[in-house]
C-alpha positions as CSV (number, residue, x, y, z in Angstrom):
1,M,-7.0,-105.5,-85.2
2,Q,-5.4,-105.8,-81.7
3,D,-7.3,-105.7,-78.5
4,V,-6.7,-102.6,-76.4
5,W,-6.3,-103.0,-72.6
6,V,-5.7,-100.5,-69.8
7,N,-2.6,-101.7,-68.1
8,G,-1.8,-98.9,-65.7
9,T,-3.5,-95.7,-64.4
10,A,-2.7,-92.8,-62.2
11,M,-4.0,-89.3,-61.3
12,M,-3.2,-86.5,-58.9
13,Q,-5.5,-84.5,-56.6
14,T,-6.9,-81.6,-58.5
15,G,-6.6,-78.1,-57.2
16,R,-4.0,-75.3,-57.5
17,H,-0.5,-76.5,-58.0
18,Y,1.5,-73.3,-58.2
19,N,4.7,-75.2,-57.1
20,L,4.8,-77.5,-60.1
21,N,5.5,-76.9,-63.8
22,I,3.0,-78.4,-66.2
23,D,5.4,-80.9,-67.7
24,E,6.5,-81.9,-64.1
25,M,2.9,-82.6,-63.1
26,A,2.4,-84.7,-66.2
27,A,5.7,-86.6,-65.8
28,R,4.8,-87.5,-62.2
29,V,1.5,-89.2,-63.0
30,L,2.9,-90.8,-66.1
31,D,5.7,-92.4,-64.0
32,E,3.0,-93.7,-61.6
33,A,0.9,-95.1,-64.4
34,L,4.0,-96.8,-65.9
35,K,4.9,-98.3,-62.5
36,D,1.3,-99.5,-62.2
37,A,1.6,-101.2,-65.6
38,G,4.9,-102.8,-64.7
39,Y,7.0,-100.4,-66.7
40,P,6.3,-101.7,-70.2
41,E,8.3,-100.4,-73.2
42,L,6.4,-97.5,-74.6
43,D,6.1,-96.8,-78.3
44,A,4.3,-93.5,-78.1
45,L,3.0,-90.8,-75.8
46,F,-0.3,-88.9,-76.4
47,V,-0.7,-85.7,-74.5
48,A,-4.1,-83.9,-74.0
49,S,-3.9,-80.2,-73.0
50,A,-6.2,-77.3,-73.7
51,T,-4.4,-74.5,-72.1
52,A,-0.7,-75.2,-72.4
53,E,0.1,-72.4,-74.9
54,Q,-2.1,-69.7,-73.4
55,A,-1.7,-70.4,-69.6
56,D,1.8,-71.8,-69.6
57,K,3.4,-70.6,-72.8
58,Q,4.5,-74.1,-73.6
59,Q,4.3,-76.0,-76.9
60,M,5.7,-79.5,-77.7
61,L,4.6,-80.6,-74.3
62,G,5.0,-84.3,-75.1
63,A,8.7,-83.9,-75.8
64,Y,9.3,-82.2,-72.4
65,I,7.3,-84.7,-70.5
66,A,9.3,-87.5,-72.2
67,S,12.5,-85.7,-71.4
68,R,11.8,-85.6,-67.7
69,L,11.4,-89.4,-67.6
70,G,14.2,-90.1,-70.0
71,L,11.8,-91.6,-72.6
72,D,14.2,-91.2,-75.5
73,K,13.2,-91.8,-79.1
74,I,9.5,-92.5,-78.5
75,A,6.9,-90.8,-80.6
76,T,5.0,-87.9,-79.0
77,Y,1.7,-86.4,-80.1
78,R,-0.3,-83.5,-78.8
79,V,-4.2,-83.7,-79.0
80,E,-6.3,-80.5,-78.6
81,N,-10.1,-80.4,-78.6
82,A,-10.7,-77.7,-76.0
83,D,-12.0,-79.3,-72.8
84,G,-12.7,-82.5,-74.8
85,S,-9.0,-83.0,-75.4
86,G,-8.7,-85.8,-72.9
87,G,-11.3,-88.0,-74.5
88,S,-9.9,-87.3,-78.0
89,A,-6.4,-88.2,-76.9
90,L,-7.7,-91.4,-75.2
91,M,-9.4,-92.5,-78.4
92,A,-6.4,-91.6,-80.6
93,A,-4.1,-93.6,-78.3
94,A,-6.5,-96.6,-78.4
95,M,-6.8,-96.4,-82.2
96,A,-3.0,-96.5,-82.5
97,V,-2.8,-99.7,-80.5
98,R,-5.9,-101.2,-82.1
99,S,-4.4,-100.7,-85.6
100,G,-1.3,-102.7,-84.7
101,L,1.0,-99.8,-85.3
102,Y,2.0,-99.7,-81.6
103,N,1.8,-102.3,-78.9
104,C,2.0,-100.0,-75.9
105,V,1.3,-96.3,-75.5
106,A,0.6,-93.8,-72.8
107,V,-2.0,-91.0,-72.7
108,V,-1.5,-88.1,-70.3
109,G,-4.0,-85.3,-69.7
110,V,-2.6,-82.2,-68.0
111,D,-3.7,-78.5,-67.6
112,K,-2.9,-75.6,-65.3
113,P,-5.6,-73.0,-65.8
114,N,-4.8,-71.5,-62.4
115,D,-1.5,-70.2,-63.7
116,V,-3.4,-67.2,-65.0
117,L,-5.9,-64.8,-63.5
118,S,-9.6,-65.7,-63.4
119,N,-10.6,-63.2,-66.1
120,Q,-7.8,-64.7,-68.3
121,Q,-9.1,-68.2,-67.5
122,Q,-12.5,-67.3,-68.8
123,D,-11.1,-65.7,-71.9
124,I,-9.1,-68.9,-72.6
125,Y,-12.2,-71.0,-71.9
126,S,-14.2,-68.9,-74.4
127,T,-11.8,-69.8,-77.2
128,A,-13.9,-73.0,-77.4
129,T,-16.6,-70.9,-78.9
130,D,-16.5,-69.4,-82.5
131,S,-13.9,-66.7,-82.0
132,V,-15.3,-64.5,-84.9
133,Y,-19.0,-64.9,-84.5
134,E,-19.4,-65.8,-80.8
135,R,-16.5,-65.0,-78.6
136,Y,-15.9,-61.6,-80.2
137,F,-19.4,-60.5,-79.2
138,G,-19.2,-61.8,-75.7
139,V,-21.0,-65.1,-76.1
140,T,-19.4,-67.4,-73.5
141,P,-19.9,-71.2,-72.8
142,A,-21.7,-70.1,-69.6
143,A,-24.2,-68.1,-71.7
144,Q,-24.7,-71.0,-74.1
145,A,-25.3,-73.4,-71.2
146,A,-27.7,-70.9,-69.5
147,L,-29.8,-70.7,-72.7
148,M,-30.0,-74.4,-72.9
149,A,-31.0,-74.6,-69.2
150,K,-33.8,-72.1,-69.7
151,M,-35.2,-74.0,-72.7
152,Y,-34.9,-77.4,-71.0
153,L,-36.6,-76.2,-67.8
154,A,-39.4,-74.6,-69.8
155,K,-39.9,-77.5,-72.2
156,Y,-40.2,-80.1,-69.5
157,E,-41.9,-77.9,-67.0
158,Y,-39.2,-78.0,-64.3
159,K,-38.2,-75.4,-61.8
160,Y,-34.7,-74.3,-61.2
161,E,-34.9,-76.1,-57.8
162,D,-35.0,-79.3,-59.8
163,L,-31.8,-78.5,-61.7
164,A,-30.2,-77.6,-58.4
165,L,-30.4,-81.3,-57.5
166,W,-27.5,-82.1,-59.9
167,P,-24.8,-80.1,-58.1
168,V,-26.1,-81.4,-54.7
169,L,-25.6,-85.0,-56.0
170,M,-22.2,-84.1,-57.4
171,H,-21.1,-82.7,-54.0
172,K,-22.4,-85.8,-52.3
173,Y,-20.1,-88.0,-54.4
174,G,-17.2,-85.6,-54.5
175,A,-17.1,-85.2,-50.7
176,S,-15.7,-88.8,-50.4
177,N,-13.2,-88.4,-53.2
178,P,-9.8,-87.4,-52.0
179,Y,-8.7,-86.5,-55.5
180,A,-11.5,-83.9,-55.9
181,Y,-11.0,-80.1,-55.7
182,I,-14.3,-79.3,-53.8
183,R,-14.8,-82.0,-51.1
184,K,-17.9,-80.9,-49.2
185,Q,-21.6,-81.7,-49.1
186,A,-24.1,-79.1,-50.4
187,K,-27.8,-78.6,-49.8
188,V,-30.3,-77.2,-52.3
189,E,-30.4,-74.0,-50.2
190,D,-26.7,-73.6,-50.8
191,V,-27.2,-73.7,-54.6
192,L,-30.2,-71.3,-54.5
193,D,-28.3,-68.8,-52.4
194,S,-25.1,-68.8,-54.5
195,E,-24.2,-66.0,-56.9
196,L,-26.0,-65.8,-60.2
197,V,-23.6,-66.4,-63.1
198,S,-25.8,-66.5,-66.2
199,D,-29.5,-66.7,-65.6
200,P,-30.7,-69.3,-64.5
201,L,-27.3,-70.8,-63.7
202,R,-25.7,-70.0,-60.4
203,L,-22.2,-70.5,-59.0
204,Y,-22.9,-74.0,-57.8
205,D,-23.8,-75.0,-61.4
206,V,-20.3,-74.2,-62.6
207,G,-17.4,-76.7,-62.5
208,P,-14.4,-74.8,-60.9
209,M,-11.2,-74.6,-63.0
210,A,-8.6,-76.9,-61.4
211,D,-5.0,-77.8,-62.1
212,G,-4.4,-81.5,-62.5
213,A,-2.9,-84.4,-64.4
214,A,-3.9,-88.0,-65.1
215,A,-2.4,-90.9,-67.1
216,A,-3.3,-94.3,-68.5
217,V,-1.1,-96.9,-70.2
218,L,-2.8,-98.7,-73.1
219,C,-1.4,-102.0,-74.4
220,S,-2.3,-104.9,-76.6
221,R,-1.5,-107.3,-73.7
222,K,-4.2,-108.1,-71.2
223,G,-4.7,-105.5,-68.4
224,V,-7.2,-104.6,-65.8
225,A,-9.9,-103.2,-68.2
226,K,-10.5,-103.4,-71.9
227,V,-11.5,-100.7,-74.4
228,L,-14.7,-102.3,-75.8
229,G,-15.9,-99.5,-78.0
230,M,-15.3,-95.8,-78.8
231,W,-16.5,-93.1,-81.1
232,S,-16.2,-89.4,-81.6
233,S,-18.7,-87.0,-83.2
234,T,-18.9,-83.3,-84.0
235,N,-21.9,-81.1,-84.1
236,A,-21.1,-78.7,-87.0
237,V,-24.3,-76.7,-86.6
238,P,-23.6,-73.2,-85.2
239,F,-25.1,-72.7,-81.7
240,N,-27.6,-70.0,-83.0
241,A,-28.8,-72.3,-85.8
242,R,-29.6,-75.4,-83.8
243,Q,-33.1,-76.8,-84.0
244,E,-33.2,-78.1,-80.5
245,Y,-31.4,-77.2,-77.3
246,D,-32.5,-80.0,-75.0
247,V,-30.2,-82.6,-76.5
248,L,-26.4,-83.0,-77.0
249,Y,-26.3,-84.3,-80.5
250,S,-22.5,-85.0,-80.5
251,A,-22.8,-87.1,-77.4
252,R,-25.9,-89.0,-78.6
253,E,-24.2,-89.9,-81.9
254,A,-20.9,-90.9,-80.3
255,A,-22.7,-93.0,-77.6
256,E,-24.8,-94.9,-80.1
257,R,-21.8,-95.7,-82.2
258,A,-19.6,-96.6,-79.2
259,Y,-22.3,-98.9,-77.8
260,R,-22.7,-100.6,-81.2
261,M,-18.9,-101.2,-81.4
262,A,-18.9,-102.6,-77.9
263,G,-21.9,-104.7,-78.3
264,V,-23.7,-103.3,-75.3
265,T,-26.7,-101.1,-74.5
266,P,-27.2,-98.4,-72.0
267,R,-28.9,-100.9,-69.7
268,D,-25.5,-102.7,-69.4
269,V,-23.7,-99.6,-68.1
270,A,-22.8,-99.8,-64.4
271,T,-21.0,-96.5,-64.1
272,A,-20.4,-93.4,-66.2
273,E,-18.4,-90.2,-66.0
274,V,-19.9,-87.4,-68.0
275,H,-18.9,-83.8,-68.9
276,D,-20.8,-81.5,-66.5
277,S,-18.9,-78.3,-66.8
278,Y,-22.3,-76.8,-66.2
279,S,-25.2,-78.6,-64.4
280,I,-27.4,-78.6,-67.4
281,L,-24.7,-80.2,-69.6
282,G,-24.4,-83.0,-67.1
283,V,-28.1,-83.6,-67.2
284,L,-28.2,-83.6,-71.0
285,A,-25.1,-85.9,-71.2
286,V,-26.8,-88.5,-69.0
287,E,-29.9,-88.4,-71.3
288,A,-27.8,-88.4,-74.5
289,L,-26.0,-91.6,-73.3
290,G,-29.4,-93.2,-72.8
291,L,-28.9,-93.6,-69.1
292,A,-32.2,-91.6,-68.5
293,P,-35.1,-90.9,-70.8
294,R,-35.0,-87.6,-72.6
295,G,-36.3,-84.9,-70.3
296,G,-36.6,-87.4,-67.5
297,L,-33.4,-87.2,-65.4
298,L,-34.5,-84.3,-63.1
299,A,-37.8,-86.1,-62.4
300,S,-35.7,-89.1,-61.3
301,L,-33.5,-87.0,-59.0
302,R,-36.6,-85.3,-57.6
303,S,-38.2,-88.7,-56.8
304,G,-35.0,-89.7,-54.9
305,A,-34.0,-92.3,-57.4
306,E,-30.3,-93.4,-57.2
307,V,-28.3,-92.1,-60.1
308,R,-24.9,-93.8,-60.3
309,V,-23.2,-91.2,-62.6
310,N,-20.1,-89.1,-61.8
311,L,-19.1,-91.0,-58.7
312,S,-16.0,-88.8,-58.7
313,G,-18.1,-85.8,-58.2
314,G,-17.8,-84.8,-61.8
315,L,-16.4,-81.5,-63.0
316,K,-18.6,-79.8,-60.4
317,S,-16.8,-81.3,-57.4
318,R,-13.7,-83.0,-58.8
319,G,-13.0,-79.9,-60.8
320,N,-12.8,-78.9,-64.4
321,V,-9.3,-79.8,-65.4
322,M,-9.9,-78.8,-69.0
323,G,-8.0,-80.9,-71.5
324,A,-7.1,-83.4,-68.7
325,T,-10.8,-84.1,-67.8
326,G,-11.3,-87.0,-70.2
327,V,-8.2,-88.9,-68.9
328,Y,-9.3,-88.3,-65.3
329,Q,-12.7,-89.8,-66.3
330,A,-11.1,-92.9,-67.8
331,V,-9.0,-93.5,-64.7
332,E,-12.0,-93.0,-62.5
333,V,-14.2,-95.4,-64.5
334,V,-11.5,-98.1,-64.4
335,W,-11.1,-97.7,-60.6
336,Q,-14.8,-97.8,-60.1
337,L,-15.0,-101.1,-62.2
338,I,-12.2,-102.8,-60.3
339,G,-13.0,-101.3,-56.9
340,R,-9.8,-99.4,-56.4
341,G,-9.9,-96.8,-53.6
342,P,-11.3,-94.4,-53.0
343,F,-14.1,-96.0,-55.1
344,K,-16.1,-99.0,-54.1
345,R,-16.6,-101.6,-56.8
346,V,-19.7,-100.9,-58.8
347,D,-22.3,-103.6,-59.5
348,G,-21.5,-104.4,-63.1
349,S,-18.6,-104.7,-65.6
350,I,-19.3,-101.9,-68.1
351,G,-18.3,-98.3,-67.7
352,V,-18.6,-95.3,-70.0
353,V,-16.5,-92.1,-70.4
354,H,-18.1,-89.0,-72.0
355,S,-15.7,-86.2,-72.9
356,M,-17.0,-83.0,-74.6
357,G,-15.3,-80.0,-76.2
358,G,-17.2,-76.8,-76.1
359,V,-21.0,-76.7,-75.7
360,D,-22.0,-79.8,-77.8
361,R,-19.3,-79.1,-80.4
362,T,-17.5,-82.4,-80.1
363,S,-17.9,-85.5,-78.0
364,T,-16.0,-88.7,-77.5
365,V,-17.5,-91.7,-75.8
366,V,-15.4,-94.7,-74.7
367,V,-16.8,-97.9,-73.4
368,L,-14.7,-99.8,-70.9
369,G,-15.2,-103.3,-69.6
370,L,-13.7,-106.0,-67.4
């Protein structure tokens, strides 16, 4: 088995990029990541995208990205796991290097959900639910997250004001991140006064859909950060048949296995980027990763304790870049570990990426270290 190192990274500011084609966006960040890595010879390109066919009517995305950069004869792979595509592509790329099949590969996450109207966005997003038994009857990811929030708040005797502390924290971090979509501070009152989306979740609980692209170059030669452990897990139990709704089973299983592979524990983690497409999912992800006791994160936030998670601002502030999210998270964690701007260097050498598809349908956890 070969070691897997991150040799180069790049990402673009998230937002609405109507002036760029989806393959053009991906090619730009890939070229920047290759430059950052010293332009190594690539064996393969792994592309993560959740909306390319539906929002941009584009298949074979990898081939067109490679074409823009003149990367002739390399292998290209497309990875799709809804909004968890980025983490899945990252793990697939790392496995390809670890196996010894390839020595150097690139992974690119790219999506342009703003190329369609907002109602079409939500319809595309809802394809992450079961199209026959959930989406057809109007069950959306927002509705599923709202049910989980209600049960979590009731079980642990919290008020909605406690959950509102999560988006406030995300806006605090995102305000200083020039790559973020929503770069402004927020108060609890802002959250409480925002529009109700799906009771009890409000507008400030929802990560806004954003266009974006991020890339990482993974090689067997030593780089700036090493892939220490990784695992992916699926929760095959239908949403309506789950026994508990206050835990992300896919994230918990993936984290436990990734930690074991890396030889670390949650206490070693200096920074983490988790999938908070809705506030409650961010809270549950932190607890599933063992970074807070089950049911205890909101109490920590309420007490004013420092929670060093999603320093990027998370999906709430950086934006929900769908299939590209997991690659953004990997770049952000690497930059936080090495102290590359806009992030200050964190106090520690271990970082974790949590990428999730759907509402606890599939999770990938990657442990990175210096």
